[in-house]
ROKOLPA-845077 format. One record per residue: residue number from 0; residue in one letter; chain; z, x, y of N, C-alpha, C, O in turn. Coordinates in nm, 2 decimals, always signed. Example, Ala and Ser with C-alpha at 12.3 -4.5 7.8 and 13.67 -1.06 7.14 Angstrom:
<recs>
<rec pos="0" code="a" unit="A" n_w="+0.78" n_u="+1.32" n_v="-0.57" ca_w="+0.78" ca_u="+1.23" ca_v="-0.45" c_w="+0.78" c_u="+1.32" c_v="-0.33" o_w="+0.85" o_u="+1.42" o_v="-0.33"/>
<rec pos="1" code="s" unit="A" n_w="+0.71" n_u="+1.28" n_v="-0.22" ca_w="+0.71" ca_u="+1.37" ca_v="-0.11" c_w="+0.79" c_u="+1.29" c_v="+0.00" o_w="+0.80" o_u="+1.34" o_v="+0.11"/>
</recs>
This chain:
<recs>
<rec pos="0" code="m" unit="A" n_w="+17.69" n_u="+9.14" n_v="+21.90" ca_w="+17.64" ca_u="+9.07" ca_v="+22.02" c_w="+17.50" c_u="+9.02" c_v="+21.98" o_w="+17.42" o_u="+9.09" o_v="+21.92"/>
<rec pos="1" code="t" unit="A" n_w="+17.47" n_u="+8.89" n_v="+22.02" ca_w="+17.35" ca_u="+8.83" ca_v="+21.99" c_w="+17.24" c_u="+8.88" c_v="+22.09" o_w="+17.27" o_u="+8.93" o_v="+22.20"/>
<rec pos="2" code="a" unit="A" n_w="+17.12" n_u="+8.85" n_v="+22.06" ca_w="+17.00" ca_u="+8.90" ca_v="+22.14" c_w="+17.00" c_u="+8.83" c_v="+22.28" o_w="+16.96" o_u="+8.89" o_v="+22.37"/>
<rec pos="3" code="n" unit="A" n_w="+17.05" n_u="+8.71" n_v="+22.29" ca_w="+17.04" ca_u="+8.64" ca_v="+22.42" c_w="+17.18" c_u="+8.64" c_v="+22.49" o_w="+17.19" o_u="+8.59" o_v="+22.60"/>
<rec pos="4" code="a" unit="A" n_w="+17.28" n_u="+8.71" n_v="+22.44" ca_w="+17.40" ca_u="+8.73" ca_v="+22.51" c_w="+17.39" c_u="+8.82" c_v="+22.62" o_w="+17.33" o_u="+8.93" o_v="+22.61"/>
<rec pos="5" code="k" unit="A" n_w="+17.45" n_u="+8.79" n_v="+22.73" ca_w="+17.44" ca_u="+8.88" ca_v="+22.85" c_w="+17.57" c_u="+8.96" c_v="+22.86" o_w="+17.67" o_u="+8.93" o_v="+22.80"/>
<rec pos="6" code="s" unit="A" n_w="+17.55" n_u="+9.08" n_v="+22.92" ca_w="+17.66" ca_u="+9.17" ca_v="+22.93" c_w="+17.72" c_u="+9.17" c_v="+23.07" o_w="+17.67" o_u="+9.11" o_v="+23.17"/>
<rec pos="7" code="c" unit="A" n_w="+17.84" n_u="+9.23" n_v="+23.09" ca_w="+17.91" ca_u="+9.25" ca_v="+23.21" c_w="+17.82" c_u="+9.32" c_v="+23.31" o_w="+17.77" o_u="+9.43" o_v="+23.28"/>
<rec pos="8" code="p" unit="A" n_w="+17.80" n_u="+9.27" n_v="+23.43" ca_w="+17.71" ca_u="+9.33" ca_v="+23.53" c_w="+17.77" c_u="+9.46" c_v="+23.59" o_w="+17.70" o_u="+9.54" o_v="+23.65"/>
<rec pos="9" code="i" unit="A" n_w="+17.90" n_u="+9.49" n_v="+23.57" ca_w="+17.96" ca_u="+9.61" ca_v="+23.62" c_w="+17.96" c_u="+9.72" c_v="+23.52" o_w="+17.91" o_u="+9.83" o_v="+23.55"/>
<rec pos="10" code="c" unit="A" n_w="+18.00" n_u="+9.70" n_v="+23.39" ca_w="+18.01" ca_u="+9.80" ca_v="+23.29" c_w="+17.92" c_u="+9.79" c_v="+23.17" o_w="+17.90" o_u="+9.89" o_v="+23.10"/>
<rec pos="11" code="g" unit="A" n_w="+17.86" n_u="+9.67" n_v="+23.15" ca_w="+17.77" ca_u="+9.65" ca_v="+23.04" c_w="+17.83" c_u="+9.61" c_v="+22.91" o_w="+17.76" o_u="+9.58" o_v="+22.81"/>
<rec pos="12" code="k" unit="A" n_w="+17.96" n_u="+9.59" n_v="+22.91" ca_w="+18.03" ca_u="+9.54" ca_v="+22.79" c_w="+18.00" c_u="+9.39" c_v="+22.77" o_w="+17.96" o_u="+9.33" o_v="+22.87"/>
<rec pos="13" code="p" unit="A" n_w="+18.03" n_u="+9.34" n_v="+22.65" ca_w="+18.01" ca_u="+9.19" ca_v="+22.63" c_w="+18.10" c_u="+9.11" c_v="+22.73" o_w="+18.22" o_u="+9.15" o_v="+22.75"/>
<rec pos="14" code="r" unit="A" n_w="+18.05" n_u="+9.00" n_v="+22.77" ca_w="+18.13" ca_u="+8.91" ca_v="+22.86" c_w="+18.24" c_u="+8.85" c_v="+22.79" o_w="+18.24" o_u="+8.83" o_v="+22.67"/>
<rec pos="15" code="h" unit="A" n_w="+18.35" n_u="+8.82" n_v="+22.86" ca_w="+18.46" ca_u="+8.75" ca_v="+22.81" c_w="+18.47" c_u="+8.61" c_v="+22.88" o_w="+18.46" o_u="+8.61" o_v="+23.00"/>
<rec pos="16" code="p" unit="A" n_w="+18.48" n_u="+8.50" n_v="+22.80" ca_w="+18.48" ca_u="+8.37" ca_v="+22.87" c_w="+18.58" c_u="+8.35" c_v="+22.98" o_w="+18.56" o_u="+8.28" o_v="+23.07"/>
<rec pos="17" code="e" unit="A" n_w="+18.69" n_u="+8.41" n_v="+22.96" ca_w="+18.80" ca_u="+8.40" ca_v="+23.06" c_w="+18.77" c_u="+8.47" c_v="+23.19" o_w="+18.82" o_u="+8.43" o_v="+23.30"/>
<rec pos="18" code="h" unit="A" n_w="+18.68" n_u="+8.57" n_v="+23.19" ca_w="+18.64" ca_u="+8.64" ca_v="+23.31" c_w="+18.49" c_u="+8.63" c_v="+23.35" o_w="+18.45" o_u="+8.71" o_v="+23.43"/>
<rec pos="19" code="a" unit="A" n_w="+18.42" n_u="+8.54" n_v="+23.29" ca_w="+18.28" ca_u="+8.53" ca_v="+23.30" c_w="+18.24" c_u="+8.53" c_v="+23.45" o_w="+18.30" o_u="+8.47" o_v="+23.53"/>
<rec pos="20" code="p" unit="A" n_w="+18.14" n_u="+8.61" n_v="+23.49" ca_w="+18.04" ca_u="+8.68" ca_v="+23.40" c_w="+18.08" c_u="+8.82" c_v="+23.37" o_w="+18.00" o_u="+8.90" o_v="+23.32"/>
<rec pos="21" code="f" unit="A" n_w="+18.21" n_u="+8.85" n_v="+23.39" ca_w="+18.26" ca_u="+8.99" ca_v="+23.36" c_w="+18.33" c_u="+9.00" c_v="+23.23" o_w="+18.35" o_u="+8.90" o_v="+23.16"/>
<rec pos="22" code="c" unit="A" n_w="+18.36" n_u="+9.12" n_v="+23.19" ca_w="+18.43" ca_u="+9.14" ca_v="+23.06" c_w="+18.58" c_u="+9.14" c_v="+23.08" o_w="+18.65" o_u="+9.12" o_v="+22.98"/>
<rec pos="23" code="s" unit="A" n_w="+18.63" n_u="+9.17" n_v="+23.20" ca_w="+18.77" ca_u="+9.18" ca_v="+23.22" c_w="+18.81" c_u="+9.15" c_v="+23.37" o_w="+18.72" o_u="+9.15" o_v="+23.45"/>
<rec pos="24" code="s" unit="A" n_w="+18.94" n_u="+9.14" n_v="+23.39" ca_w="+18.98" ca_u="+9.12" ca_v="+23.53" c_w="+18.95" c_u="+9.25" c_v="+23.61" o_w="+18.93" o_u="+9.24" o_v="+23.73"/>
<rec pos="25" code="r" unit="A" n_w="+18.95" n_u="+9.37" n_v="+23.55" ca_w="+18.93" ca_u="+9.49" ca_v="+23.62" c_w="+18.78" c_u="+9.49" c_v="+23.67" o_w="+18.77" o_u="+9.53" o_v="+23.79"/>
<rec pos="26" code="c" unit="A" n_w="+18.69" n_u="+9.45" n_v="+23.59" ca_w="+18.55" ca_u="+9.45" ca_v="+23.64" c_w="+18.53" c_u="+9.34" c_v="+23.75" o_w="+18.46" o_u="+9.36" o_v="+23.84"/>
<rec pos="27" code="k" unit="A" n_w="+18.60" n_u="+9.23" n_v="+23.73" ca_w="+18.60" ca_u="+9.12" ca_v="+23.83" c_w="+18.65" c_u="+9.17" c_v="+23.97" o_w="+18.59" o_u="+9.14" o_v="+24.07"/>
<rec pos="28" code="d" unit="A" n_w="+18.76" n_u="+9.25" n_v="+23.96" ca_w="+18.82" ca_u="+9.30" ca_v="+24.08" c_w="+18.73" c_u="+9.41" c_v="+24.14" o_w="+18.71" o_u="+9.42" o_v="+24.27"/>
<rec pos="29" code="r" unit="A" n_w="+18.66" n_u="+9.49" n_v="+24.06" ca_w="+18.57" ca_u="+9.59" ca_v="+24.11" c_w="+18.45" c_u="+9.53" c_v="+24.19" o_w="+18.41" o_u="+9.58" o_v="+24.29"/>
<rec pos="30" code="d" unit="A" n_w="+18.40" n_u="+9.42" n_v="+24.14" ca_w="+18.30" ca_u="+9.34" ca_v="+24.20" c_w="+18.34" c_u="+9.29" c_v="+24.34" o_w="+18.27" o_u="+9.30" o_v="+24.44"/>
<rec pos="31" code="l" unit="A" n_w="+18.46" n_u="+9.23" n_v="+24.34" ca_w="+18.52" ca_u="+9.18" ca_v="+24.47" c_w="+18.53" c_u="+9.29" c_v="+24.57" o_w="+18.50" o_u="+9.27" o_v="+24.69"/>
<rec pos="32" code="v" unit="A" n_w="+18.58" n_u="+9.41" n_v="+24.53" ca_w="+18.59" ca_u="+9.52" ca_v="+24.62" c_w="+18.45" c_u="+9.56" c_v="+24.68" o_w="+18.44" o_u="+9.59" o_v="+24.80"/>
<rec pos="33" code="r" unit="A" n_w="+18.35" n_u="+9.56" n_v="+24.59" ca_w="+18.21" ca_u="+9.59" ca_v="+24.64" c_w="+18.17" c_u="+9.49" c_v="+24.75" o_w="+18.11" o_u="+9.53" o_v="+24.85"/>
<rec pos="34" code="w" unit="A" n_w="+18.20" n_u="+9.36" n_v="+24.73" ca_w="+18.17" ca_u="+9.26" ca_v="+24.84" c_w="+18.24" c_u="+9.29" c_v="+24.96" o_w="+18.19" o_u="+9.28" o_v="+25.07"/>
<rec pos="35" code="l" unit="A" n_w="+18.37" n_u="+9.31" n_v="+24.95" ca_w="+18.46" ca_u="+9.33" ca_v="+25.07" c_w="+18.43" c_u="+9.46" c_v="+25.14" o_w="+18.45" o_u="+9.47" o_v="+25.27"/>
<rec pos="36" code="d" unit="A" n_w="+18.38" n_u="+9.56" n_v="+25.07" ca_w="+18.34" ca_u="+9.69" ca_v="+25.14" c_w="+18.20" c_u="+9.70" c_v="+25.18" o_w="+18.15" o_u="+9.81" o_v="+25.20"/>
<rec pos="37" code="d" unit="A" n_w="+18.13" n_u="+9.58" n_v="+25.19" ca_w="+17.99" ca_u="+9.58" ca_v="+25.22" c_w="+17.90" c_u="+9.66" c_v="+25.13" o_w="+17.80" o_u="+9.71" o_v="+25.17"/>
<rec pos="38" code="g" unit="A" n_w="+17.94" n_u="+9.66" n_v="+25.00" ca_w="+17.85" ca_u="+9.73" ca_v="+24.90" c_w="+17.74" c_u="+9.64" c_v="+24.86" o_w="+17.64" o_u="+9.70" o_v="+24.81"/>
<rec pos="39" code="y" unit="A" n_w="+17.74" n_u="+9.51" n_v="+24.88" ca_w="+17.63" ca_u="+9.42" ca_v="+24.86" c_w="+17.59" c_u="+9.36" c_v="+24.99" o_w="+17.66" o_u="+9.36" o_v="+25.08"/>
<rec pos="40" code="a" unit="A" n_w="+17.46" n_u="+9.33" n_v="+24.99" ca_w="+17.41" ca_u="+9.26" ca_v="+25.11" c_w="+17.31" c_u="+9.15" c_v="+25.07" o_w="+17.24" o_u="+9.17" o_v="+24.98"/>
<rec pos="41" code="l" unit="A" n_w="+17.31" n_u="+9.04" n_v="+25.15" ca_w="+17.22" ca_u="+8.93" ca_v="+25.12" c_w="+17.11" c_u="+8.95" c_v="+25.22" o_w="+17.13" o_u="+8.97" o_v="+25.34"/>
<rec pos="42" code="p" unit="A" n_w="+16.98" n_u="+8.94" n_v="+25.18" ca_w="+16.87" ca_u="+8.95" ca_v="+25.27" c_w="+16.87" c_u="+8.84" c_v="+25.37" o_w="+16.90" o_u="+8.72" o_v="+25.34"/>
<rec pos="43" code="g" unit="A" n_w="+16.82" n_u="+8.87" n_v="+25.49" ca_w="+16.81" ca_u="+8.77" ca_v="+25.59" c_w="+16.76" c_u="+8.83" c_v="+25.72" o_w="+16.73" o_u="+8.95" o_v="+25.72"/>
<rec pos="44" code="p" unit="A" n_w="+16.74" n_u="+8.75" n_v="+25.82" ca_w="+16.69" ca_u="+8.81" ca_v="+25.95" c_w="+16.79" c_u="+8.90" c_v="+26.01" o_w="+16.91" o_u="+8.88" o_v="+25.99"/>
<rec pos="45" code="p" unit="A" n_w="+16.75" n_u="+8.99" n_v="+26.09" ca_w="+16.84" ca_u="+9.08" ca_v="+26.16" c_w="+16.94" c_u="+9.01" c_v="+26.25" o_w="+16.90" o_u="+8.90" o_v="+26.31"/>
<rec pos="46" code="a" unit="A" n_w="+17.06" n_u="+9.05" n_v="+26.26" ca_w="+17.16" ca_u="+8.99" ca_v="+26.35" c_w="+17.11" c_u="+9.02" c_v="+26.50" o_w="+17.06" o_u="+9.12" o_v="+26.53"/>
<rec pos="47" code="i" unit="A" n_w="+17.14" n_u="+8.92" n_v="+26.59" ca_w="+17.11" ca_u="+8.93" ca_v="+26.73" c_w="+17.22" c_u="+9.01" c_v="+26.80" o_w="+17.34" o_u="+8.98" o_v="+26.79"/>
<rec pos="48" code="d" unit="A" n_w="+17.18" n_u="+9.12" n_v="+26.87" ca_w="+17.28" ca_u="+9.20" ca_v="+26.94" c_w="+17.29" c_u="+9.14" c_v="+27.08" o_w="+17.20" o_u="+9.16" o_v="+27.16"/>
<rec pos="49" code="e" unit="A" n_w="+17.39" n_u="+9.07" n_v="+27.11" ca_w="+17.41" ca_u="+9.00" ca_v="+27.24" c_w="+17.42" c_u="+9.10" c_v="+27.36" o_w="+17.37" o_u="+9.07" o_v="+27.47"/>
<rec pos="50" code="e" unit="A" n_w="+17.48" n_u="+9.22" n_v="+27.33" ca_w="+17.49" ca_u="+9.32" ca_v="+27.44" c_w="+17.35" c_u="+9.37" c_v="+27.48" o_w="+17.32" o_u="+9.40" o_v="+27.60"/>
<rec pos="51" code="a" unit="A" n_w="+17.26" n_u="+9.38" n_v="+27.38" ca_w="+17.12" ca_u="+9.43" ca_v="+27.42" c_w="+17.05" c_u="+9.33" c_v="+27.49" o_w="+16.96" o_u="+9.36" o_v="+27.58"/>
<rec pos="52" code="d" unit="A" n_w="+17.07" n_u="+9.20" n_v="+27.47" ca_w="+17.00" ca_u="+9.09" ca_v="+27.54" c_w="+17.05" c_u="+9.09" c_v="+27.69" o_w="+16.97" o_u="+9.04" o_v="+27.77"/>
<rec pos="53" code="k" unit="A" n_w="+17.17" n_u="+9.13" n_v="+27.72" ca_w="+17.22" ca_u="+9.13" ca_v="+27.86" c_w="+17.15" c_u="+9.23" c_v="+27.95" o_w="+17.15" o_u="+9.22" o_v="+28.07"/>
<rec pos="54" code="a" unit="A" n_w="+17.11" n_u="+9.34" n_v="+27.89" ca_w="+17.06" ca_u="+9.46" ca_v="+27.96" c_w="+16.92" c_u="+9.44" c_v="+28.02" o_w="+16.86" o_u="+9.53" o_v="+28.08"/>
</recs>
């Protein structure tokens, strides 16, 4: 692996062009599951609670 080559963000193995930025379809699927299970979050303003506004 070269000094400027990046690794898979899930397991750290070298990236594979077919699955970039991951090394395999397994790591790609693990990342998708993290997104779907709310394992990742994007910063932003708090959501407005409409029920609290009615009270």
